[in-house]
C-alpha positions as CSV (number, residue, x, y, z in Angstrom):
1,M,-0.1,-0.1,-0.2
2,A,1.3,3.1,-0.9
3,S,2.7,5.6,2.2
4,F,0.3,9.0,2.6
5,S,2.3,11.3,2.1
6,F,0.4,15.5,3.7
7,P,3.1,17.7,1.7
8,N,2.5,15.9,-1.9
9,L,-1.5,16.5,-0.9
10,W,-0.5,19.5,0.4
11,Q,0.9,20.2,-3.1
12,K,-1.9,18.7,-5.1
13,L,-4.1,20.5,-2.7
14,K,-3.0,24.2,-3.0
15,K,-2.8,23.2,-7.2
16,T,-6.4,22.8,-7.3
17,L,-7.1,26.1,-5.2
18,W,-5.1,28.0,-7.3
19,L,-7.1,27.2,-10.4
20,A,-10.3,27.7,-8.8
21,F,-9.2,30.8,-7.6
22,I,-8.1,32.0,-11.3
23,F,-11.0,30.5,-13.4
24,G,-13.6,32.1,-10.2
25,L,-11.7,35.9,-11.3
26,L,-12.6,35.5,-14.3
27,S,-15.4,33.7,-14.9
28,C,-16.1,37.3,-12.7
29,L,-14.8,39.4,-15.3
30,L,-16.2,38.0,-18.3
31,I,-19.3,38.6,-16.2
32,G,-18.2,42.0,-15.4
33,F,-18.0,43.0,-19.3
34,L,-21.1,41.3,-20.5
35,T,-23.1,43.5,-17.7
36,S,-21.1,46.6,-18.4
37,A,-21.4,45.8,-22.4
38,I,-25.3,46.0,-22.4
39,A,-25.4,48.7,-19.7
40,N,-24.0,50.8,-22.2
41,A,-26.3,49.7,-24.7
42,N,-28.8,50.0,-22.8
43,S,-27.8,53.6,-21.9
44,T,-28.7,54.5,-25.2
45,Q,-31.2,53.5,-26.3
46,I,-34.0,55.6,-26.7
47,R,-37.9,55.4,-25.0
48,G,-39.3,58.6,-24.6
49,V,-42.4,60.2,-25.4
50,W,-44.0,63.7,-25.9
51,L,-45.1,65.9,-23.1
52,T,-47.0,68.5,-25.2
53,S,-49.8,71.9,-25.1
54,N,-52.7,69.3,-24.9
55,D,-51.1,67.2,-22.5
56,Q,-51.0,70.2,-19.4
57,V,-54.6,69.2,-17.7
58,R,-53.0,65.5,-17.1
59,F,-49.2,67.7,-16.3
60,S,-50.4,70.4,-14.1
61,D,-51.7,68.2,-11.2
62,Q,-49.4,66.7,-8.7
63,G,-52.1,63.3,-8.0
64,R,-51.9,62.9,-12.0
65,T,-48.2,63.8,-12.7
66,Q,-47.0,61.5,-9.7
67,A,-49.4,58.8,-11.6
68,A,-48.7,58.9,-14.9
69,I,-44.7,58.9,-14.2
70,D,-45.6,55.8,-12.1
71,Q,-47.3,53.9,-15.4
72,L,-44.6,54.6,-17.5
73,A,-41.4,53.8,-15.6
74,Q,-43.5,50.9,-15.4
75,L,-43.6,50.2,-18.8
76,N,-39.6,51.1,-18.9
77,F,-39.8,54.5,-21.2
78,N,-36.8,56.5,-19.9
79,T,-37.2,59.7,-21.6
80,L,-39.9,62.5,-21.4
81,Y,-39.6,65.2,-24.0
82,P,-41.8,68.2,-21.6
83,V,-42.5,71.4,-24.1
84,I,-41.4,74.4,-22.4
85,W,-41.0,77.4,-25.4
86,N,-45.1,77.2,-27.1
87,S,-46.7,79.5,-29.2
88,G,-44.6,82.4,-27.9
89,Y,-44.7,81.6,-24.1
90,I,-42.7,80.0,-22.2
91,M,-43.2,77.5,-19.9
92,Y,-42.6,78.6,-16.5
93,E,-41.9,82.2,-14.5
94,S,-39.6,83.3,-17.0
95,A,-37.1,86.3,-16.4
96,V,-36.4,86.5,-20.0
97,A,-40.1,87.2,-21.0
98,Q,-41.0,89.9,-18.5
99,R,-37.7,91.5,-19.7
100,E,-39.4,91.5,-23.8
101,G,-43.4,91.8,-22.3
102,I,-44.2,88.8,-24.0
103,Q,-45.6,87.0,-21.1
104,P,-48.4,88.1,-19.0
105,F,-49.5,85.1,-16.9
106,V,-47.0,83.4,-14.8
107,P,-47.8,79.3,-15.9
108,R,-48.7,76.8,-12.2
109,G,-49.9,74.2,-11.7
110,D,-53.3,73.4,-10.2
111,Q,-51.2,73.2,-6.6
112,G,-49.8,76.3,-7.6
113,Q,-46.0,74.2,-8.0
114,D,-44.0,75.2,-11.2
115,F,-45.0,72.1,-13.1
116,I,-41.4,71.7,-15.2
117,G,-39.8,71.3,-12.1
118,D,-42.4,69.4,-10.9
119,I,-42.1,67.0,-13.7
120,I,-38.2,66.7,-13.4
121,A,-38.6,65.3,-9.9
122,K,-40.7,63.0,-9.9
123,A,-39.3,61.8,-13.4
124,H,-35.7,61.8,-11.3
125,Q,-37.6,60.2,-8.5
126,R,-37.7,56.6,-11.0
127,R,-34.6,57.3,-13.2
128,L,-36.5,59.1,-16.1
129,M,-34.6,61.4,-17.6
130,V,-36.0,65.1,-19.0
131,M,-35.2,67.0,-21.7
132,P,-37.7,69.7,-21.9
133,W,-38.7,70.2,-25.2
134,F,-37.9,73.9,-27.1
135,E,-41.0,72.9,-29.8
136,F,-41.7,76.3,-31.5
137,G,-37.3,77.8,-31.9
138,F,-38.3,81.0,-34.4
139,M,-41.7,80.0,-34.8
140,T,-44.3,82.3,-32.7
141,P,-48.4,82.6,-33.4
142,T,-49.6,86.2,-35.3
143,Y,-50.7,87.2,-32.1
144,S,-48.2,86.3,-29.0
145,E,-46.7,89.2,-27.5
146,L,-43.2,88.4,-29.2
147,A,-44.7,88.9,-32.9
148,A,-46.0,92.2,-31.2
149,N,-43.5,94.0,-29.6
150,H,-40.9,93.0,-31.9
151,P,-42.1,93.6,-35.8
152,S,-38.1,94.2,-36.5
153,W,-37.6,90.8,-35.7
154,L,-40.0,89.0,-38.2
155,T,-39.0,87.7,-41.0
156,Q,-40.7,88.1,-45.0
157,R,-41.2,86.4,-47.9
158,Q,-40.6,88.3,-51.6
159,D,-43.6,89.4,-52.1
160,G,-43.3,91.0,-48.1
161,T,-46.0,88.9,-46.3
162,R,-44.7,87.4,-43.2
163,T,-47.8,85.1,-42.3
164,F,-47.7,80.6,-42.8
165,N,-50.0,78.3,-42.0
166,N,-48.7,74.7,-40.4
167,A,-50.1,72.6,-37.8
168,A,-49.6,74.8,-35.9
169,G,-52.3,78.0,-36.6
170,E,-51.4,80.6,-38.5
171,V,-48.0,82.1,-37.6
172,V,-45.1,83.9,-38.3
173,W,-41.1,83.6,-38.0
174,L,-38.7,85.0,-36.3
175,N,-35.4,86.7,-38.4
176,P,-32.5,83.8,-37.1
177,F,-30.3,86.1,-38.7
178,R,-30.9,88.7,-36.3
179,P,-28.1,89.2,-33.6
180,E,-31.4,90.8,-31.2
181,V,-33.9,86.8,-32.7
182,Q,-29.9,85.1,-31.6
183,N,-29.4,87.1,-28.0
184,F,-33.3,86.2,-27.2
185,I,-33.6,82.5,-27.7
186,T,-30.3,82.4,-26.0
187,D,-31.3,83.3,-23.1
188,L,-34.5,81.6,-22.8
189,V,-32.6,78.1,-23.5
190,L,-29.4,79.5,-20.8
191,E,-32.0,80.6,-18.7
192,I,-34.1,77.2,-18.5
193,V,-30.5,75.3,-18.3
194,N,-29.7,77.5,-15.1
195,R,-33.3,77.3,-13.6
196,Y,-33.5,73.0,-13.5
197,D,-31.6,69.8,-12.8
198,L,-32.2,68.8,-16.7
199,D,-30.9,66.2,-18.4
200,G,-31.1,68.1,-21.3
201,I,-33.0,70.5,-23.3
202,Q,-33.9,69.5,-27.0
203,F,-34.7,71.4,-30.1
204,D,-37.0,70.2,-32.9
205,D,-37.8,70.8,-36.6
206,H,-38.7,75.2,-36.3
207,T,-35.4,75.7,-34.6
208,A,-35.4,76.8,-38.5
209,L,-36.3,78.6,-41.3
210,P,-38.0,77.8,-44.3
211,N,-37.3,78.5,-47.1
212,E,-39.6,81.5,-48.8
213,F,-38.5,83.4,-46.1
214,G,-35.4,85.4,-45.9
215,Y,-36.1,88.3,-47.6
216,D,-36.5,90.8,-44.7
217,P,-34.0,94.2,-46.1
218,Y,-31.6,92.7,-42.8
219,T,-31.1,90.0,-44.6
220,V,-31.0,91.2,-48.1
221,A,-28.0,93.6,-47.0
222,L,-26.7,90.9,-45.2
223,Y,-26.4,88.7,-48.2
224,Q,-25.5,91.4,-50.3
225,E,-22.3,92.9,-47.9
226,E,-21.3,89.2,-47.9
227,T,-21.6,88.0,-51.7
228,G,-21.9,91.0,-53.3
229,E,-24.6,90.6,-54.6
230,M,-28.9,90.2,-54.4
231,P,-31.0,87.5,-52.6
232,P,-32.1,85.1,-55.6
233,S,-35.4,85.1,-56.9
234,D,-35.3,81.3,-56.8
235,P,-35.8,80.7,-52.8
236,K,-34.9,77.3,-52.9
237,E,-31.5,78.3,-55.1
238,P,-28.9,76.3,-53.6
239,A,-25.9,78.8,-52.6
240,W,-29.2,80.5,-51.5
241,V,-30.2,77.7,-49.9
242,R,-27.1,76.9,-48.0
243,W,-25.5,79.9,-47.1
244,R,-29.3,80.7,-45.1
245,A,-28.7,77.0,-43.6
246,D,-24.8,78.2,-42.5
247,K,-26.2,81.0,-40.9
248,I,-28.7,78.6,-39.0
249,T,-25.9,75.9,-38.6
250,A,-23.3,79.4,-36.7
251,F,-25.8,79.8,-34.4
252,M,-26.8,76.6,-33.4
253,A,-23.0,75.4,-32.4
254,Q,-22.3,78.8,-30.8
255,L,-25.5,78.0,-29.1
256,T,-24.3,74.5,-28.1
257,Q,-21.0,75.8,-26.7
258,K,-22.9,78.0,-24.7
259,I,-25.3,75.2,-22.7
260,K,-21.8,73.3,-22.5
261,A,-19.7,76.0,-20.6
262,V,-22.6,76.5,-18.1
263,K,-23.3,72.3,-18.0
264,P,-20.3,70.1,-19.9
265,N,-23.2,66.7,-19.7
266,L,-25.9,68.2,-20.8
267,I,-27.4,66.2,-23.7
268,I,-28.5,68.3,-26.5
269,S,-31.4,66.9,-28.3
270,L,-32.6,67.1,-32.1
271,S,-36.1,66.2,-33.6
272,P,-35.9,66.8,-36.8
273,A,-37.7,65.8,-40.5
274,T,-35.9,63.7,-43.0
275,Y,-33.0,65.3,-44.0
276,N,-33.7,66.1,-47.7
277,L,-36.9,67.6,-45.9
278,A,-35.0,69.5,-43.1
279,Y,-32.7,70.7,-45.3
280,N,-34.6,72.1,-48.8
281,T,-37.4,72.9,-47.4
282,Y,-36.6,74.4,-44.0
283,L,-33.0,75.2,-44.4
284,Q,-31.9,72.9,-41.4
285,D,-29.3,71.2,-41.8
286,W,-28.7,68.1,-38.7
287,L,-26.4,65.8,-40.5
288,G,-23.6,69.0,-40.6
289,W,-24.7,69.4,-36.9
290,I,-24.0,65.3,-36.0
291,R,-21.0,66.3,-38.0
292,E,-19.5,68.7,-36.3
293,G,-20.9,67.7,-32.5
294,I,-23.5,70.6,-32.3
295,V,-26.7,67.4,-31.2
296,D,-25.6,64.0,-29.1
297,E,-29.0,62.7,-29.8
298,V,-31.2,62.8,-32.6
299,I,-35.0,61.4,-32.9
300,V,-36.0,62.2,-36.5
301,Q,-39.1,62.5,-37.4
302,L,-41.4,59.3,-38.3
303,Y,-44.9,60.4,-38.1
304,R,-46.2,58.0,-41.7
305,S,-49.7,57.1,-42.0
306,S,-48.9,53.5,-42.7
307,L,-45.8,50.7,-42.7
308,S,-44.5,50.7,-46.3
309,S,-44.1,55.1,-45.6
310,F,-42.5,54.4,-42.2
311,V,-40.3,51.3,-43.2
312,E,-38.8,53.0,-46.3
313,P,-36.9,57.0,-44.9
314,I,-36.2,54.5,-41.6
315,N,-33.7,53.0,-44.0
316,R,-31.6,56.2,-45.6
317,A,-28.0,56.5,-45.3
318,E,-29.0,59.4,-43.0
319,I,-30.1,57.0,-39.9
320,E,-27.2,55.2,-40.6
321,E,-25.0,57.8,-40.5
322,A,-26.3,59.3,-37.6
323,Q,-26.5,55.8,-35.4
324,G,-22.8,55.4,-35.6
325,Q,-22.2,58.6,-34.2
326,I,-24.5,59.6,-31.5
327,P,-27.4,58.2,-30.2
328,T,-30.5,57.4,-33.1
329,A,-34.3,57.4,-32.4
330,V,-37.0,57.4,-34.4
331,G,-40.6,59.6,-33.2
332,I,-44.0,57.5,-34.1
333,L,-47.0,58.9,-34.0
334,T,-49.5,57.2,-31.8
335,G,-51.9,59.5,-32.4
336,L,-54.1,63.0,-33.1
337,K,-57.4,64.7,-31.9
338,T,-58.7,64.5,-34.9
339,K,-56.3,60.9,-36.3
340,P,-56.5,58.4,-34.2
341,V,-53.7,55.4,-34.6
342,S,-54.6,51.2,-33.8
343,I,-52.3,49.4,-32.1
344,S,-51.0,47.5,-34.8
345,L,-49.9,49.9,-36.6
346,I,-47.5,51.3,-33.8
347,A,-46.6,48.0,-32.7
348,D,-45.9,46.9,-36.4
349,K,-43.9,50.8,-36.9
350,V,-42.2,49.8,-33.2
351,R,-41.1,46.7,-34.3
352,V,-39.6,47.6,-37.1
353,A,-37.5,49.6,-35.7
354,Q,-35.6,47.8,-33.3
355,S,-34.8,45.7,-35.7
356,E,-33.3,48.8,-37.1
357,G,-32.0,49.3,-33.6
358,V,-32.5,52.5,-33.2
359,G,-34.1,54.2,-30.3
360,I,-38.3,55.0,-30.2
361,S,-40.1,58.4,-28.9
362,F,-44.0,58.8,-29.5
363,F,-45.8,61.7,-30.3
364,Y,-47.7,62.3,-27.7
365,Y,-48.6,61.6,-24.6
366,K,-52.1,61.7,-24.9
367,T,-52.9,59.6,-27.1
368,L,-50.8,56.9,-26.1
369,W,-53.5,55.3,-24.4
370,D,-56.1,57.7,-23.1
371,V,-57.7,59.1,-26.5
372,A,-57.2,56.1,-28.9
373,P,-59.6,53.7,-30.8
374,E,-59.3,50.7,-28.8
375,D,-60.3,50.6,-25.2
376,K,-57.4,51.7,-22.6
377,S,-55.9,48.6,-20.8
378,N,-55.9,47.0,-24.1
379,R,-52.8,49.9,-25.5
380,I,-51.4,49.5,-22.5
381,Q,-50.5,46.1,-22.9
382,A,-49.1,46.1,-26.0
383,F,-46.8,49.1,-25.2
384,R,-45.6,46.6,-21.7
385,Q,-44.5,44.6,-24.6
386,F,-42.8,47.4,-26.2
387,F,-39.7,47.4,-23.5
388,P,-40.3,44.1,-21.6
389,R,-36.7,45.2,-20.0
390,P,-35.4,48.0,-18.4
391,A,-32.9,50.6,-19.9
392,F,-31.6,53.1,-18.0
393,R,-30.1,56.6,-19.1
394,R,-28.4,57.8,-16.3
């Protein structure tokens, strides 16, 4: 019978323990790597919803606000875009608005609260990000105090007309090339940035200008000074389009720099139209903005009425390029008061977006399930399937 040797047994035991330690360490490192990778992927996955002026009844009441945010959190949304600049008015007690004499009222919630601040606080408790939405951009209604008090700030067509009709009604456009307008917009944005514990701020397709505008005396003189020529009579002339688009890009670059100087980690979000429409019709070169690092995320508005018309633009090169540089999502229409959208069509669009690896933001909160063609409980159950797992961005 072989003799027992304690030293030999100890050597074998030490070797076994050492191998077990190495295996355990490698396993922990692998798990940590995979967890980190998943967290990083989730951190850029946009699951948002816009809170419009039509949603203010719900979000003006603290109890209803809490219930709505709790429900969105349970459905694994991660980002809210509440409107903060709409119809020529700012949605809080603004010193900038008071300075310009453009706001004869103080927006307050039902309990007297600053309802934008209330949304931010409640959302952060549930780990949702909040990026106030600068909806109207350079646009303002004809009836606003802003239009009445500063007529020289408005731009015009060749024939001198100023009014423009769109989904917001009859509006006029602030001249984005005038220093006074740029200073006003900058002051408003920086006031928002300094006032709130926000995660970002969102601009959209109205931080732009319809190409038929820009024939006001100030802009004509500026173009003559810089080019030695009169603006072309064709508003779509390529050099004239490029000159105006570059001016808006330069302003946005300066605005982003000023925002980042105050809060370097703040996300600059943009929700534009598809690129050809945005650039050629509204002078908004948002691909150029991405290339220059002006924006940190983009949500392209694809409010299409059919699945086929939704699929085509989501496969365009502009989406692919954006995806390669910043968090990218598409805007999906969940309905309008006069135009309900079926949950089956919404679900089909969500599946397409997710298969293409882009995030999603829904327009808008009230039509998620409160104003819809199907029963509310059925709509909520469908939304529960869209995001089965949490994806926190904060």
